[in-house]
N, CA, C and O atoms as a MOPAC input file, in Angstrom:
PM7 MOZYME 1SCF
protein

 N      4.36000 1    -9.08600 1   -12.38000 1
 C      4.00800 1    -8.46300 1   -11.11100 1
 C      4.18900 1    -6.96200 1   -11.24300 1
 O      4.94400 1    -6.47100 1   -12.08300 1
 N      3.47500 1    -6.25400 1   -10.38800 1
 C      3.55900 1    -4.80300 1   -10.39200 1
 C      3.62300 1    -4.32900 1    -8.93700 1
 O      2.95600 1    -4.88600 1    -8.06400 1
 N      4.41400 1    -3.32000 1    -8.69500 1
 C      4.46400 1    -2.68300 1    -7.38400 1
 C      3.75200 1    -1.34800 1    -7.50100 1
 O      3.96700 1    -0.60000 1    -8.45400 1
 N      2.90800 1    -1.05600 1    -6.53100 1
 C      2.24700 1     0.23900 1    -6.46300 1
 C      2.65200 1     0.89400 1    -5.15400 1
 O      2.60900 1     0.28000 1    -4.08800 1
 N      3.04600 1     2.15000 1    -5.25900 1
 C      3.39600 1     2.92100 1    -4.06700 1
 C      2.35200 1     4.02000 1    -3.90500 1
 O      2.16900 1     4.86000 1    -4.78500 1
 N      1.68000 1     3.99400 1    -2.77200 1
 C      0.66200 1     4.98300 1    -2.43300 1
 C      1.24400 1     5.85000 1    -1.32600 1
 O      1.82600 1     5.34000 1    -0.36900 1
 N      1.08300 1     7.16100 1    -1.46300 1
 C      1.60500 1     8.06600 1    -0.43300 1
 C      0.60000 1     9.18600 1    -0.19400 1
 O     -0.06800 1     9.65000 1    -1.11800 1
 N      0.50600 1     9.60700 1     1.05800 1
 C     -0.38600 1    10.70600 1     1.40500 1
 C      0.19700 1    11.48500 1     2.58000 1
 O      0.82200 1    10.92000 1     3.47700 1
 N     -0.02500 1    12.80200 1     2.54700 1
 C      0.36900 1    13.66800 1     3.65800 1
 C     -0.65900 1    13.52600 1     4.76000 1
 O     -1.85300 1    13.39600 1     4.49000 1
 N     -0.20800 1    13.55100 1     5.98400 1
 C     -1.09600 1    13.46400 1     7.13900 1
 C     -1.39200 1    14.86600 1     7.66200 1
 O     -0.51600 1    15.73000 1     7.62600 1
 N     -2.61500 1    15.11100 1     8.15000 1
 C     -2.95900 1    16.45500 1     8.61700 1
 C     -2.11200 1    16.89600 1     9.81200 1
 O     -1.78100 1    18.07500 1     9.94100 1
 N     -1.76300 1    15.95400 1    10.68000 1
 C     -0.84100 1    16.20800 1    11.78800 1
 C      0.07200 1    14.99500 1    11.89000 1
 O     -0.36400 1    13.87600 1    11.62300 1
 N      1.31800 1    15.19200 1    12.26800 1
 C      2.23300 1    14.04500 1    12.38100 1
 C      1.72500 1    13.00300 1    13.36500 1
 O      1.10100 1    13.32900 1    14.37500 1
 N      2.00600 1    11.74400 1    13.05000 1
 C      1.63000 1    10.62200 1    13.89800 1
 C      2.87100 1     9.97800 1    14.49500 1
 O      3.94800 1    10.00400 1    13.90000 1
 N      2.70900 1     9.40700 1    15.66700 1
 C      3.75900 1     8.55300 1    16.21000 1
 C      3.62000 1     7.18800 1    15.53800 1
 O      2.59500 1     6.90100 1    14.91900 1
 N      4.62500 1     6.36600 1    15.65600 1
 C      4.54000 1     5.02400 1    15.08800 1
 C      3.40900 1     4.23300 1    15.73500 1
 O      2.71600 1     3.47600 1    15.05500 1
 N      3.21700 1     4.40000 1    17.03500 1
 C      2.13500 1     3.69200 1    17.73800 1
 C      0.76500 1     4.14000 1    17.22600 1
 O     -0.12400 1     3.31000 1    17.03700 1
 N      0.59000 1     5.43700 1    17.00100 1
 C     -0.68000 1     5.93500 1    16.46500 1
 C     -0.92300 1     5.39600 1    15.05300 1
 O     -2.02800 1     4.96500 1    14.72200 1
 N      0.12700 1     5.42800 1    14.22800 1
 C      0.00000 1     4.92600 1    12.86200 1
 C     -0.33500 1     3.44100 1    12.86500 1
 O     -1.17500 1     2.99200 1    12.08600 1
 N      0.31200 1     2.68400 1    13.72600 1
 C      0.05400 1     1.24100 1    13.80700 1
 C     -1.40800 1     0.97900 1    14.11300 1
 O     -2.02600 1     0.11300 1    13.49400 1
 N     -1.96700 1     1.71400 1    15.05900 1
 C     -3.37800 1     1.53000 1    15.42200 1
 C     -4.29600 1     1.83000 1    14.23100 1
 O     -5.23400 1     1.07800 1    13.96500 1
 N     -4.02900 1     2.91500 1    13.52300 1
 C     -4.84900 1     3.26800 1    12.35900 1
 C     -4.68600 1     2.22300 1    11.25800 1
 O     -5.67600 1     1.77100 1    10.68200 1
 N     -3.45500 1     1.84000 1    10.96500 1
 C     -3.19700 1     0.88500 1     9.89200 1
 C     -3.81200 1    -0.48300 1    10.20400 1
 O     -4.33600 1    -1.14500 1     9.30800 1
 N     -3.75000 1    -0.90300 1    11.45700 1
 C     -4.36900 1    -2.18100 1    11.82800 1
 C     -5.88300 1    -2.15900 1    11.62300 1
 O     -6.49900 1    -3.20100 1    11.40100 1
 N     -6.48000 1    -0.96300 1    11.69900 1
 C     -7.93300 1    -0.87600 1    11.50200 1
 C     -8.33000 1    -1.12800 1    10.05300 1
 O     -9.46300 1    -1.53400 1     9.79400 1
 N     -7.43000 1    -0.89700 1     9.10700 1
 C     -7.75300 1    -1.11900 1     7.69300 1
 C     -7.13500 1    -2.40300 1     7.13400 1
 O     -7.53000 1    -2.85800 1     6.06100 1
 N     -6.18700 1    -2.98200 1     7.83600 1
 C     -5.45400 1    -4.14300 1     7.31400 1
 C     -6.34500 1    -5.33500 1     6.93500 1
 O     -6.09200 1    -5.95600 1     5.90200 1
 N     -7.36800 1    -5.68300 1     7.71600 1
 C     -8.14800 1    -6.87800 1     7.36300 1
 C     -8.77300 1    -6.83600 1     5.96900 1
 O     -8.92400 1    -7.88000 1     5.33400 1
 N     -9.13800 1    -5.64700 1     5.48300 1
 C     -9.77600 1    -5.60200 1     4.16600 1
 C     -8.82400 1    -5.97800 1     3.03700 1
 O     -9.27100 1    -6.34300 1     1.95000 1
 N     -7.52700 1    -5.89300 1     3.27900 1
 C     -6.54100 1    -6.24200 1     2.24200 1
 C     -6.24700 1    -7.73800 1     2.19400 1
 O     -5.60800 1    -8.20600 1     1.25200 1
 N     -6.69400 1    -8.48800 1     3.17800 1
 C     -6.42700 1    -9.92900 1     3.20900 1
 C     -7.16000 1   -10.68400 1     2.11400 1
 O     -6.73500 1   -11.77000 1     1.71700 1
 N     -8.24600 1   -10.12500 1     1.62500 1
 C     -9.07700 1   -10.83300 1     0.65400 1
 C     -9.06700 1   -10.19700 1    -0.73600 1
 O     -9.90500 1   -10.53900 1    -1.57000 1
 N     -8.15200 1    -9.29700 1    -0.99500 1
 C     -8.12100 1    -8.63200 1    -2.29500 1
 C     -7.50800 1    -9.53300 1    -3.35700 1
 O     -6.39400 1   -10.03400 1    -3.21000 1
 N     -8.25800 1    -9.72100 1    -4.42000 1
 C     -7.80300 1   -10.55400 1    -5.52500 1
 C     -6.52400 1    -9.97800 1    -6.13200 1
 O     -6.47300 1    -8.80500 1    -6.50100 1
 N     -5.50600 1   -10.80800 1    -6.22900 1
 C     -4.26700 1   -10.41800 1    -6.88700 1
 C     -3.25100 1    -9.71800 1    -6.00700 1
 O     -2.12800 1    -9.47600 1    -6.44800 1
 N     -3.61200 1    -9.38300 1    -4.77100 1
 C     -2.65600 1    -8.72300 1    -3.87700 1
 C     -1.77700 1    -9.78000 1    -3.23300 1
 O     -2.26500 1   -10.68000 1    -2.55000 1
 N     -0.48600 1    -9.66300 1    -3.45700 1
 C      0.47900 1   -10.60800 1    -2.89000 1
 C      0.90600 1   -10.15200 1    -1.50500 1
 O      0.95200 1   -10.94200 1    -0.56200 1
 N      1.21800 1    -8.86600 1    -1.39400 1
 C      1.74200 1    -8.35100 1    -0.12900 1
 C      1.50400 1    -6.85000 1    -0.06400 1
 O      1.50300 1    -6.16300 1    -1.08500 1
 N      1.30000 1    -6.35000 1     1.15400 1
 C      1.17700 1    -4.91000 1     1.37700 1
 C      2.01900 1    -4.52600 1     2.57700 1
 O      2.00000 1    -5.19300 1     3.61200 1
 N      2.75600 1    -3.44200 1     2.42200 1
 C      3.50800 1    -2.84200 1     3.52600 1
 C      2.92200 1    -1.46700 1     3.79800 1
 O      2.83000 1    -0.64400 1     2.88800 1
 N      2.52900 1    -1.21100 1     5.02200 1
 C      2.17100 1     0.13900 1     5.44100 1
 C      3.46100 1     0.83900 1     5.84500 1
 O      4.37900 1     0.20700 1     6.36600 1
 N      3.53000 1     2.15000 1     5.60200 1
 C      4.71300 1     2.85900 1     6.07500 1
 C      4.36800 1     4.23900 1     6.59800 1
 O      3.33200 1     4.81500 1     6.26400 1
 N      5.26300 1     4.75300 1     7.42700 1
 C      5.16900 1     6.08000 1     8.01400 1
 C      6.54400 1     6.70600 1     7.91200 1
 O      7.54500 1     6.07600 1     8.25200 1
 N      6.60000 1     7.97000 1     7.43600 1
 C      7.89300 1     8.65700 1     7.34400 1
 C      8.47200 1     8.86000 1     8.74000 1
 O      7.75000 1     8.83100 1     9.73700 1
 N      9.76600 1     9.06300 1     8.79600 1
 C     10.43600 1     9.23000 1    10.10000 1
 C      9.86800 1    10.38200 1    10.91000 1
 O      9.80000 1    10.30700 1    12.13700 1
 N      9.45500 1    11.46200 1    10.22200 1
 C      8.91000 1    12.60200 1    10.96500 1
 C      7.40300 1    12.46500 1    11.22000 1
 O      6.79800 1    13.34600 1    11.83200 1
 N      6.79700 1    11.37200 1    10.75800 1
 C      5.39100 1    11.11100 1    11.02400 1
 C      4.40900 1    11.91700 1    10.19900 1
 O      3.20500 1    11.86600 1    10.45100 1
 N      4.90600 1    12.67000 1     9.20600 1
 C      4.01700 1    13.55800 1     8.44800 1
 C      3.45900 1    12.93100 1     7.16400 1
 O      2.54600 1    13.48200 1     6.54900 1
 N      4.00200 1    11.79100 1     6.76500 1
 C      3.58700 1    11.13700 1     5.52700 1
 C      3.39800 1     9.65400 1     5.79100 1
 O      4.20100 1     9.02200 1     6.47800 1
 N      2.33100 1     9.11200 1     5.23900 1
 C      2.07700 1     7.68400 1     5.35200 1
 C      1.79300 1     7.10500 1     3.98700 1
 O      1.69200 1     7.82500 1     2.99400 1
 N      1.66500 1     5.78500 1     3.95500 1
 C      1.33900 1     5.16200 1     2.68500 1
 C      1.44300 1     3.66300 1     2.74000 1
 O      1.52400 1     3.04900 1     3.80400 1
 N      1.43900 1     3.09000 1     1.53900 1
 C      1.54300 1     1.65400 1     1.41100 1
 C      2.33700 1     1.27700 1     0.18400 1
 O      2.32700 1     1.98400 1    -0.82400 1
 N      3.01800 1     0.16500 1     0.27900 1
 C      3.72800 1    -0.41500 1    -0.85500 1
 C      3.07200 1    -1.76900 1    -1.09500 1
 O      3.06400 1    -2.63700 1    -0.22200 1
 N      2.52700 1    -1.93100 1    -2.28800 1
 C      1.73100 1    -3.10500 1    -2.63400 1
 C      2.42900 1    -3.89800 1    -3.72100 1
 O      2.96800 1    -3.31600 1    -4.66200 1
 N      2.42700 1    -5.20200 1    -3.60600 1
 C      2.90300 1    -6.08500 1    -4.67000 1
 C      1.68400 1    -6.82500 1    -5.20700 1
 O      1.01500 1    -7.56100 1    -4.48100 1
 N      1.40800 1    -6.61500 1    -6.49800 1
 C      0.23500 1    -7.18100 1    -7.16100 1
 C      0.66700 1    -8.18900 1    -8.21800 1
 O      1.76600 1    -8.10400 1    -8.76500 1
 N     -0.21200 1    -9.13800 1    -8.49400 1
 C      0.01800 1   -10.05900 1    -9.60400 1
 C      0.03000 1    -9.32800 1   -10.93500 1
 O      0.81200 1    -9.66200 1   -11.82500 1
 N     -0.84300 1    -8.32300 1   -11.07400 1
 C     -0.94700 1    -7.60900 1   -12.34700 1
 C     -1.44000 1    -6.18200 1   -12.14100 1
 O     -1.97100 1    -5.84000 1   -11.08400 1
 N     -1.25900 1    -5.37100 1   -13.15000 1
 C     -1.77400 1    -4.00000 1   -13.13800 1
 C     -3.30400 1    -4.01700 1   -13.07700 1
 O     -3.91100 1    -3.17000 1   -12.42000 1
 N     -3.91400 1    -4.96600 1   -13.75100 1
 C     -5.37000 1    -5.07400 1   -13.74600 1
 C     -5.89700 1    -5.30300 1   -12.32400 1
 O     -6.90600 1    -4.71900 1   -11.92900 1
 N     -5.21000 1    -6.15400 1   -11.56400 1
 C     -5.60400 1    -6.37700 1   -10.17300 1
 C     -5.52500 1    -5.07100 1    -9.38100 1
 O     -6.43400 1    -4.74800 1    -8.61600 1
 N     -4.45000 1    -4.33400 1    -9.56400 1
 C     -4.27800 1    -3.06500 1    -8.85100 1
 C     -5.33800 1    -2.05300 1    -9.26400 1
 O     -5.90400 1    -1.36200 1    -8.41600 1
 N     -5.60800 1    -1.96300 1   -10.55700 1
 C     -6.57100 1    -0.97900 1   -11.05100 1
 C     -7.98200 1    -1.22000 1   -10.51900 1
 O     -8.77000 1    -0.28000 1   -10.42100 1
 N     -8.31100 1    -2.45900 1   -10.17600 1
 C     -9.62600 1    -2.73600 1    -9.59300 1
 C     -9.77400 1    -2.09200 1    -8.21400 1
 O    -10.89200 1    -1.85500 1    -7.75700 1
 N     -8.67000 1    -1.81500 1    -7.56200 1
 C     -8.70300 1    -1.25200 1    -6.20500 1
 C     -8.59300 1     0.27000 1    -6.21900 1
 O     -9.31600 1     0.94600 1    -5.48700 1
 N     -7.70500 1     0.81200 1    -7.03400 1
 C     -7.41400 1     2.24900 1    -6.99700 1
 C     -8.42000 1     3.04300 1    -7.82200 1
 O     -8.08900 1     3.60400 1    -8.86700 1
 N     -9.63900 1     3.07500 1    -7.33400 1
 C    -10.75800 1     3.73400 1    -7.99000 1
 C    -11.00000 1     5.10700 1    -7.36200 1
 O    -10.33100 1     5.49000 1    -6.40200 1
 N    -11.95200 1     5.82800 1    -7.91000 1
 C    -12.33100 1     7.11000 1    -7.30600 1
 C    -12.90000 1     6.89300 1    -5.90100 1
 O    -12.68600 1     7.71900 1    -5.01400 1
 N    -13.61500 1     5.80000 1    -5.69700 1
 C    -14.15400 1     5.48200 1    -4.36900 1
 C    -13.01400 1     5.25200 1    -3.37000 1
 O    -13.08000 1     5.70900 1    -2.22900 1
 N    -11.97800 1     4.54600 1    -3.80500 1
 C    -10.81700 1     4.30200 1    -2.95400 1
 C    -10.12300 1     5.62800 1    -2.61100 1
 O     -9.74700 1     5.85500 1    -1.46100 1
 N     -9.95600 1     6.50500 1    -3.62000 1
 C     -9.33100 1     7.81500 1    -3.36800 1
 C    -10.14000 1     8.61000 1    -2.35200 1
 O     -9.56900 1     9.26800 1    -1.48200 1
 N    -11.45900 1     8.55400 1    -2.45400 1
 C    -12.32000 1     9.25700 1    -1.49800 1
 C    -12.14700 1     8.68400 1    -0.08900 1
 O    -12.14400 1     9.42900 1     0.89100 1
 N    -12.00100 1     7.35500 1     0.00800 1
 C    -11.75600 1     6.72700 1     1.31000 1
 C    -10.45100 1     7.25300 1     1.91700 1
 O    -10.40800 1     7.59800 1     3.09800 1
 N     -9.38500 1     7.31300 1     1.10700 1
 C     -8.08300 1     7.80900 1     1.59300 1
 C     -8.20700 1     9.26700 1     2.03400 1
 O     -7.70700 1     9.64400 1     3.09400 1
 N     -8.86800 1    10.07600 1     1.22700 1
 C     -9.05800 1    11.49100 1     1.60000 1
 C     -9.80900 1    11.60100 1     2.91900 1
 O     -9.44100 1    12.40600 1     3.77400 1
 N    -10.85700 1    10.80200 1     3.09500 1
 C    -11.64300 1    10.84500 1     4.32000 1
 C    -10.88300 1    10.33700 1     5.52900 1
 O    -11.01300 1    10.88300 1     6.62500 1
 N    -10.09100 1     9.30000 1     5.33500 1
 C     -9.35800 1     8.67200 1     6.45500 1
 C     -8.13200 1     9.48500 1     6.85900 1
 O     -7.83700 1     9.62300 1     8.04600 1
 N     -7.41400 1    10.02800 1     5.85800 1
 C     -6.12400 1    10.65400 1     6.14800 1
 C     -6.06200 1    12.15200 1     5.83100 1
 O     -5.07700 1    12.81000 1     6.16400 1
 N     -7.10100 1    12.69300 1     5.19400 1
 C     -7.16800 1    14.13500 1     5.00200 1
 C     -6.38500 1    14.70300 1     3.84000 1
 O     -6.18700 1    15.91600 1     3.77500 1
 N     -5.92900 1    13.85800 1     2.90900 1
 C     -5.22500 1    14.40000 1     1.74400 1
 C     -5.37800 1    13.46200 1     0.54500 1
 O     -5.74400 1    12.29400 1     0.67800 1
 N     -5.08600 1    14.01100 1    -0.60600 1
 C     -5.16700 1    13.24800 1    -1.85400 1
 C     -3.98300 1    12.28400 1    -1.93500 1
 O     -2.84300 1    12.70000 1    -1.72900 1
 N     -4.22600 1    11.01800 1    -2.22700 1
 C     -3.10600 1    10.07600 1    -2.34300 1
 C     -2.40100 1    10.21300 1    -3.68900 1
 O     -3.03400 1    10.49400 1    -4.70600 1
 N     -1.09300 1    10.01300 1    -3.68300 1
 C     -0.35700 1     9.87600 1    -4.94700 1
 C     -0.16800 1     8.38500 1    -5.18600 1
 O     -0.10900 1     7.60000 1    -4.24000 1
 N     -0.07200 1     8.00200 1    -6.44900 1
 C      0.02100 1     6.59600 1    -6.81400 1
 C      1.08000 1     6.44000 1    -7.89300 1
 O      1.01700 1     7.08800 1    -8.93800 1
 N      2.05700 1     5.57200 1    -7.63300 1
 C      3.13500 1     5.29000 1    -8.58200 1
 C      3.16500 1     3.79200 1    -8.84700 1
 O      3.14100 1     2.98600 1    -7.91700 1
 N      3.21900 1     3.42600 1   -10.12800 1
 C      3.32700 1     2.01600 1   -10.52300 1
 C      4.74600 1     1.72900 1   -10.99500 1
 O      5.36000 1     2.54300 1   -11.68500 1
 N      5.25800 1     0.56500 1   -10.61600 1
 C      6.58700 1     0.13400 1   -11.02400 1
 C      6.52400 1    -1.31400 1   -11.48900 1
 O      5.88500 1    -2.14400 1   -10.84200 1
 N      7.17800 1    -1.62600 1   -12.59900 1
 C      7.29600 1    -3.01800 1   -13.01900 1
 C      8.14100 1    -3.74300 1   -11.98500 1
 O      9.10300 1    -3.18800 1   -11.45400 1
 N      7.78200 1    -4.96700 1   -11.70700 1
 C      8.46600 1    -5.74200 1   -10.67600 1
 C      8.75200 1    -7.14600 1   -11.21400 1
 O      8.04600 1    -8.09300 1   -10.86600 1
 N      9.77600 1    -7.29100 1   -12.05500 1
 C     10.02200 1    -8.57200 1   -12.70800 1
 C     10.62600 1    -9.66100 1   -11.81500 1
 O     10.51100 1   -10.84600 1   -12.12700 1
 N     11.27400 1    -9.26900 1   -10.69700 1
 C     11.89800 1   -10.26100 1    -9.81300 1
 C     11.71200 1    -9.82500 1    -8.36300 1
 O     11.87500 1    -8.65300 1    -8.02500 1
 N     11.36700 1   -10.79400 1    -7.51200 1
 C     11.24500 1   -10.56500 1    -6.07100 1
 C     12.11000 1   -11.58900 1    -5.36100 1
 O     12.02200 1   -12.78500 1    -5.64200 1
 N     12.94300 1   -11.12800 1    -4.44500 1
 C     13.70400 1   -12.02000 1    -3.57100 1
 C     12.96000 1   -12.04500 1    -2.24200 1
 O     12.83300 1   -11.01500 1    -1.58000 1
 N     12.47100 1   -13.21200 1    -1.85200 1
 C     11.71000 1   -13.35300 1    -0.61600 1
 C     12.48900 1   -14.26200 1     0.33000 1
 O     12.44100 1   -15.48500 1     0.20100 1
 N     13.19400 1   -13.67500 1     1.26400 1
 C     13.99100 1   -14.44600 1     2.20400 1
 C     13.14000 1   -15.16500 1     3.24500 1
 O     13.58000 1   -16.15600 1     3.82900 1
 N     11.92700 1   -14.67400 1     3.47700 1
 C     11.03700 1   -15.33200 1     4.42700 1
 C     10.59700 1   -16.69900 1     3.91000 1
 O     10.58300 1   -17.67900 1     4.65500 1
 N     10.24000 1   -16.75400 1     2.63300 1
 C      9.83200 1   -18.03500 1     2.04900 1
 C     10.98800 1   -18.73700 1     1.34400 1
 O     10.81400 1   -19.82300 1     0.79100 1
 N     12.15800 1   -18.12100 1     1.36300 1
 C     13.36400 1   -18.67200 1     0.76000 1
 C     13.16900 1   -18.96300 1    -0.72000 1
 O     13.46000 1   -20.06200 1    -1.19200 1
 N     12.66700 1   -17.95500 1    -1.45700 1
 C     12.48300 1   -18.14100 1    -2.88600 1
 C     12.76100 1   -16.87300 1    -3.66300 1
 O     12.72800 1   -15.77100 1    -3.11500 1
 N     13.03000 1   -17.03900 1    -4.92600 1
 C     13.14000 1   -15.95100 1    -5.87600 1
 C     11.97200 1   -16.12800 1    -6.84200 1
 O     11.81500 1   -17.18500 1    -7.45300 1
 N     11.16100 1   -15.09400 1    -6.97200 1
 C      9.96600 1   -15.15000 1    -7.80000 1
 C     10.17800 1   -14.22900 1    -8.99900 1
 O     10.64100 1   -13.09900 1    -8.84500 1
 N      9.83900 1   -14.71300 1   -10.18500 1
 C      9.94400 1   -13.85800 1   -11.36500 1
 C      8.70300 1   -14.00000 1   -12.22200 1
 O      8.00200 1   -15.01100 1   -12.18200 1
 N      8.45000 1   -12.94800 1   -13.00500 1
 C      7.32200 1   -12.99500 1   -13.92000 1
 C      7.65100 1   -13.92000 1   -15.08300 1
 O      8.81500 1   -14.13700 1   -15.42000 1
 N      6.59700 1   -14.45900 1   -15.68500 1
 C      6.83800 1   -15.38400 1   -16.79700 1
 C      6.92900 1   -14.66500 1   -18.12100 1
 O      7.12900 1   -15.30100 1   -19.15600 1

């Protein structure tokens, strides 16, 4: 598994309610992405930075999404260039499903 952290500066700070409305507008497209296990949208406490934390089955799955077209979408939607960080994710503790998941 791989975790990807996407972050972008917002042109003007958002309230949590404003961010929720914007994030809900894009959330449905992530429901059908091959290899995406989970996505968390986030907003910094001061509302000036937003992003997502993604858990993918593989780096290949993530790379299919983070294309130049995707970067252009982020720039158009949020007004800044996204940063992207990949992290190895060998173990996940999921208390909601009551399981510990590890890579093989």
